[in-house]
C-alpha angles and dihedrals in degrees: 000000000000123000092248092052091047089050091051092048090053089051091051089055093051118103113259092014093146118066115198109206106181093301115213111246125203138170118221126187123200139168123242111270096028128116112237135192119221104205123224129160131170106226093200099057097155088111123054120255111240102185136015122201125184114189142169119216097224092057092069112202095357118094132212097222134359121187125182135162091356093306135104110237109213097175097100099019118129106254091228090070100044111130091359103087136058140151117271087226119016089193087062092216115191089006094294109159098157115156126228114212113193130213095359122208134195088261089063090069113115146089114303121197125203116209129179132190112216122211113253094025132098099215145062120248121213106217105173144004116208122196107205121199117189121194114211120256108268126197134175122216127185119198138172120242112266095032128117111234138188121225103206120222129158127186129195115282091259135109108295111212100177136010126194127182111190145160116220096215091059094064123227094338114102136209097232135347131196123190121178089349091304124117111235116203103170095103100026116135108253094231090067100047111126090000103085136061140152118266087226118016089193088060091218115190088006094294107158097157117154126228114212114191131212096359122207136192088267090064090069110117148090115297124199125206113200122185123187114208117202095207097066098018093233141117124242117207134205125178127207124186111208122198117188117194137173116265112272118268111247126206138173120209129184121193137166121254113266096031130100124259130205115208109199124226128162122196119205095244138039100233116137090206096075126118112237124201126188114184142170112208096208092062130082111238090026100202115116093170135355117186122182139144089019095299143078120263107212099172095101098024118128107253094231090068100047111127090359103086135065140155116265087228119015089193087060090222112196088001094294108158097159117155127235113209112191130208095003121206135194088266090063090069109116148086117298125197128203123207130176131202111209109216117234096025101088087226140077127239095237084317102130108094090240091054129082120271126238092227133028118191123187109205123197119189117199121203118249108284091022122124091321092049090047091055090048091049091050090051092052091049090050090051091051092051090048091050091051091049092050091047092051090048092052091047091051091047093052092045090052090047091055091049088049092057091050092047092050091051092049093047091048090052093047091049093050092048090046102047105020107112089210095057122104090249091058095046096050114147114273094031104073111121093010116163094219116124121241093255092048090047091053094051094039104040107026113105113246094235093053093050093050092047092051092050092049092051092048090052090050090048091055091052092051091051091052090050091053091050090055 
């Protein structure tokens, strides 16, 4: 230890060594992971500053930063701040001795005091007191039910004594607990048994991320990752909000150009105070429809959809937020996504544009006479063919009916000539006054060819009558 340092140490031990001269007090708020600057400036900088000391009252005899003779003195520095602090200006121009604190954590919160030792004096001067508040790192994750997810949490690269993953709404029971590198399951919540594990049980580089398997809607909640570090005897906190939703509903719709299309989307509740977003990612801007506070917001709407879109039910009855797209064109072909913001939850249901939608609809618009027109053309052709077939059937029926009339007339004539006793066949010579009966005369006297012909025609006549009946 140099003589100067020894002299300074003896001064520090002397009663009344610190002189508080209306120290400037400030409150600084930062988020976990940020670099912050703790301001400190000596207003009376006519004399050079010999030593700068930044301390925190709860660290006892350990300091945050000690700077002397242009060199950082790490001998008595608290290990938690090693390689994380430095002066904003090591030249200390204009008395600026502000401190830069890198990658802050919740455990960095506290009251920091800035002291300087001025050349030619025998005392320290407290210039400023900074109250640092550090909000925990917060992250939002959206997952679909059935997936395995990772809740990211990283602690300082220090010795981790304890690790607790918990969810406040589950009470004192935790998700997973590690003490001295051993997993403790005595107080684990039963819904997480055999479903959670660390991404790296060795916790290398401070990685204490949690793997949660086969997530369900009931896993939705706010998870807290708390790490206790032995070096500074404090807890570091990270917060992750997990939202688990059902997989998006997917639909494919094909319509003809010039018609109207309905793109289905069903929200999980029937509130009419929701915010509804319909987007198409390939457009700029991507908004197709934005509905909130009971009216349409057209500021960021794509111009091609102005006055062409509406909700199927503006009251959103039963959660129906389907979209009506009027007078569709070929340019409307694309993939549409539906998102809903549930009022009163401070979160969207897959309703931030970076999140997943609740409904994905692929719309295909065919030109007039496309596949729809082809089906219609085929139907017309089929009708024409059917009409021709029916006409031909009627023609054949009438033709057969005409032939039937002629056949009946011919048969009637043949029968009369055959069985009429006044006909020439009946009065042939040698038969006048015969005592034969009519039936016997027919069988005896009728020529064979006439009898066969009559029978054949009668058979044909019967067939034609049956045809007519059908």
